[in-house]
N, C-alpha and C positions, 0 to 999 in steps of 0.2 A: 443411479439411485437404488438403494436397497431397503426394502421394508424390514428384512431380517437377513440372517446369514443364508436362509434357505430360499427366499423368494426375491426374484429380481424384478424391479419396477423400472420401466423405461418411459421415455417421452419427455414432455416439458410443461412447465406452467409459467405464465407471465409473472412479472414482479407484482407482488401483492396477493397472489393466488396460492401461496404456499400451503395454506390451510387445507386446500382441496387435495394436494399431494399427500399431506399428512393423514387425512381421512382415508384416502385410497390405500395407503400403506397399512393403516390400522384395520382395514377390512381383512387383510391377510393375517395379521397378528392377533386380532381380537374377534373377528366376525366370520371366521371359517371360510373365507374366500378361497377359491381354487384358481380360477383364471378369469380375467375380465378387462374391461376398458371403460374409460370415462372421457367425455369430450364436452367442452363448454365454449360457446361463442358468446361474446358480449359486444353488442352494437356492431356486429359484422366482423369482429376480430376474434380469431381463435386464441383463447387465453388459457385453456386447459386441454391437453391431449396426452393421456396416460394409458398405459397398458402394462400388464404384468401377470405373473403366475404361469400356469401351464394350460395348454389348449387340450391336452389329452391326458387324463389321469392315468390310464393304463400304461402309456409309454413315457410319460414325463416330459414330452416335447413342449417347449416353451411357447407361450402366447407371443406372437410376433406383431409388428406394427400393422401388417395387413391381414391378420387373422380375422375371420368372420364367423358369426354364430347365428343360429336361428333365434328370432326374438318373439316368436309366437304372436300374441295379440298386439304387441307394439307395432306390428305390420299394419294394423288398422289405421294408424295415424298417417302412414305414407300413402295408403290407399285413399284415404279421405282427401289428401292433397291433390290426387288426380281429378277428383270431382270438383274440388275448389278451382282448379285450373280450368276445367271445362266451364264452370260457372263464370269465371272471369272472362272467358272468350265468348260468352253469350250463347253457349250451346245448351245450358241447363239452367232452369229456374227452380230453386229449392222449394218454392211454394206450389209448383205445378204438380198435377197428378202423375204418378209413374206411368200410367197407361197412355198418357199423351205421347210419350216417347216410345213406349213398348206396348203395342196394341194388345198382344196376346196376354199380357199381365192382367187384363180386366176380366177375370173369371173367378168363380168360387169366393166371392165376397171381397175382392181386392180392388174393386173399381174406383173407390174414392181415396185410396192410400196416396198420400203426397210423398214427394221425395224427402221432405223434411222428416216426416213420420218414419219412413223407412230407415233413414240414417240415424234416427234417435232411438232405434230398437223398440219402436212402438207399433210395428206392423203385425205382430203376432206370428211372425214367420221364422221363429228361432230354431225350427227343426224341419226335417223332411219326413213326410209319410212314406215316401218311396226311398228306401235306403240305397245309396249308390256306392260303388267302389271307385278305384282309380280310373277305370275305363270310362265311367260316366263323367267324372270331373274333367277328364282330358278332352271329351267330345263336347265342345261348347254349344253346338246347335242342339244336341240331345239334352244337355243340361238345362238349356233355356226352356225347353218344353216342360221338363220336370218342375222347374222353378215357377213357370207360369200357371201350372194347374194346382200348385200347393194351396191348400185352404188355411186361412189364418186360424190360430188356436182360439181366438176370441175376436170380438169386434175391434178392428184396427183403431188405434188412437186412444183406446180406453186404458190399456195397461202397458207397462214397460217390462220387457224380458230380454235379457242379453242374447243377441244373435251372434253367438261366439264364432261359429263357422259359416253359417248361411249368409251373413251380411255381405261378405266379400264376393260371393257368387252373384248376388243380386246387383251389387255395385258394378261388377265387371260387365254383366249383360246390359245394364243400363248404359254404361259407357260405350259399349259396342254399338248401341242403337243411335247414340248422338254423335259419335266420332265420325267425321266424313270418311275416314279410312277404315272404320269398323274394327279397330284394334281391341284386343283384350286389355284388361286393366294393367296387367304386368307389362305388356308391350308398350302401352301408352306411357306408363311411368318411366320405363327405360328410355323411350324416345324423347319425351317432353320434359322430364324432370331430372332423372339420373344422369343422362349423357350431357345435357347443357351445363349442369352444375359439377360434373366430374365426380359423382357419388359412387362409392362401392357398396351398393345396396341393390338387391335383386328380389323382386316378387316372382320372377321366373328365372331361376338359377340356371345359367348356361352350362353346357358340357365343358367349356374351356376352363372352368374353375377347378383347380387341383384339390384333391382331398386334403393335401398337406396344409391348405389354407383354412380349413374348416375345423372349428372347435367341436369336440364331442361333449355331450351333456352328461352330467352326473346327477341322477335323480335322488330326491329325498327318500328316506325310509318311511314306512307306514306310520311308525310312531311319531316321526317328525311332522308328517302331514296331519296327523290327529291333533298334535299340540298346536300346530300353526293354523289349521283351518277351523278348529273347534268341532265339537261332536256333531252338531246339527248339519253343518255343511259337509263334513267328512262322510257321514253316513248317507246323506243325500247323493253324494258323488258315487257311492257304491251301488245305488239303486238304479236299475235300468229304466225305471218308470219316472224318475225324477226329472224335472225340467232341465236342470243343469247337465245331467248325463245325456239327455236327448239333444241338448244344444251342442254338446261337445263331440257328437258322433262325427268321425272323419278327421279328428284333430291330429291323428298320427300319419295321415297321408303324406305330409311333406318329408317324412323320413324314408331312408333307403338303406338297407343293410350293407350293400356293396359300396355305395357312394356317399354315405353319411346322410346327405339330404338329396331328395329327388331332383333331377335335372329336367329342364324344359317342361315344367309342370307348375300349375298355379293354384295356390290356396291363398287368395288375397286377404283373408281375415287372420291368417296365422302361420303362413309359410315363408315370410320374408327372412332373408339372410343377408347380413352385412356387418359393417363396422360401426362403432359408436361415432366415429368421425363423420361418417356419411349422414347418420340420423341427425346429429347436432347441426350439421351444415344446412340440411334441408329445413329444419325448424328455424334456424337463424334467418333464413330468407323470409319465411313467413312472419317472423317477429320484427323484422326491420323494414317493412314496406313492400317487399316482394318485387323490387325493381328487376332483379335478375331473371324473373319469370314473367315480367310484365303483368303482375297481378293488379287488378283494379281495387281502389280503396273500398268500394262497396262490398267486394268479396271479403276482404280482411275485416271489415266492420261486422259482417255477418258471423264470421268465425269467433270474434271476441264477444259477441252479444250473449246475454244469459241464455241458458238452456230453457226450453219450454216443456213443462211436464206433460205427461199423459193425463187423461181425465181423472185417473185414480192416483195421480202424483208420481213421485220418483221411486216408489217401492218397486223393487225388481223381482219378478216372479222366478227368475233363475238363481240369482244370488240370495234370495230369501231375506232381503234386507232393504232398508230405506236409505236414500240419500245419494247414491251414485248417479251422476248426471251425464247425459250424452247429448251432443248437438252436432249435426252436419257431419257425422262420421267420426268425430273426436270425442274423447272423454274431456269433461270440463273440470277446472279447479272448483272444488266444492268442499264443504266442511268435512264430509266423511272421507274424501280422498283429495287432500290439498296438495298442490304443487304450484310453485310460482306465485304470481299475484292474481287478483281478480281479472278475469278475461283470458287467463292462460288456457291453452288447449293442447292436448297430446294424447298419448295412450300408453298404458303399461302392458307388459307381457307376462304370461305365466312363468314363474321362476324368478322374477325380479327385475327384468329389464324395464326401462322407461325412456321415452323421448317426449319432449314438449317444447312449445314456444311460449315465451312470456313477453308479449309486446310492450307492456308497461316498463319492464326492465331492459328490454332489448336482448333477451337471452334465448339462445337455442341450446338445449341440453340433451345429453344421452348417456345412459349407463347400460352396459350389457355384461352378461356373465354366463359361464357354462356350469356353475353349480346352482341347481335350481333351489330356490328358497320356497317358503310356504306361507309367507305373509300375504293376506288378501288386500290390504290397503296400504302398501308401502313397505318394501323390503328394508330391513335395518341398514344394509350396505348402501343402498341408494339414498336412504334418508340421511345417513351420515354425510354423504357427498353433497346433497342438496343443502343441508344445513350449513356446510362449510361455504358453499357458493354464496348463500344469502347472508352469511355473516360478513362477507366482503362487499356484497352489493345489497344494501338494505332494501327491504320491500318498499315499493312505490307508495306514496301517500294516497 
């Protein structure tokens, strides 16, 4: 299949899903796509699996079936799955205090923070007072000490602030405390979710992955970011003192000049690398009962339940806006950032990627790209694909 004479699109769509293929092709011809992939599962069946364009703008090398790319914060959804699996196995109670599992956490005003509050970005722990480099992040024991003594920015539970990078480190240490084998989040994900399901997605990218399988990113211009982000957010992102800048410190750690992405290194909130196929498959399991991972109904019910706001509501102190909702490590379908049906949960990533589960429709969805976009609440390329999917599968009543 060809989107045009210049861009080759490969893969397949099931009968009836041709509109998704057309939208994917139009992303290249009308929406400035460079390289990317889209995959959709419906009721456990893979109905869309498309890829196309180029994985490296400088060389023109094509995006292949097994090409992987960093998905930034879309990684948070896969990380949240690890804690959901721990919850399903009885290792974790979302309503329990974090310090019940991690004793050292109970200092500097964090004694009453619950797991639910932490995972909902309501703990006030969106930045580090002690700035660390790659050596700190790689030393999990030292990192745990730094995390434990961090003081919340305000009284936990009162405000929401996007824990852009820090959340994954807290999740990983919490998981290390409750896992009988004391594995990091990346290792737990690989052992208990990726390997059983055959997913090509890594929160800890191994040395064995060749550079030729990794897509390189093309970043937007300053003018494009200004237009996409808006003046207020754009200039806040340029200020070292703003909450969003403080929250994003360390966001470049997953990159490596020699190897494209860092190997054997974990940034669980933003360093995941994989295929759209893997992300969609994982969400499909969570959207269709979780039998493959032996997920308990109580866990899935918790994931689809409405988000609980902080005392001051869903206004986000990092995004400087109202309405984005988080619950149990996932972003929720909500009016300001809608995807799927009510009860859907997933996570977008900086630049345009998105993965989510829609249990009402039985959908697991993923879109990934190497041309970073600038939309804050839904990239036009992703939105075109989702609109095509839901034109075929009407929203549930």
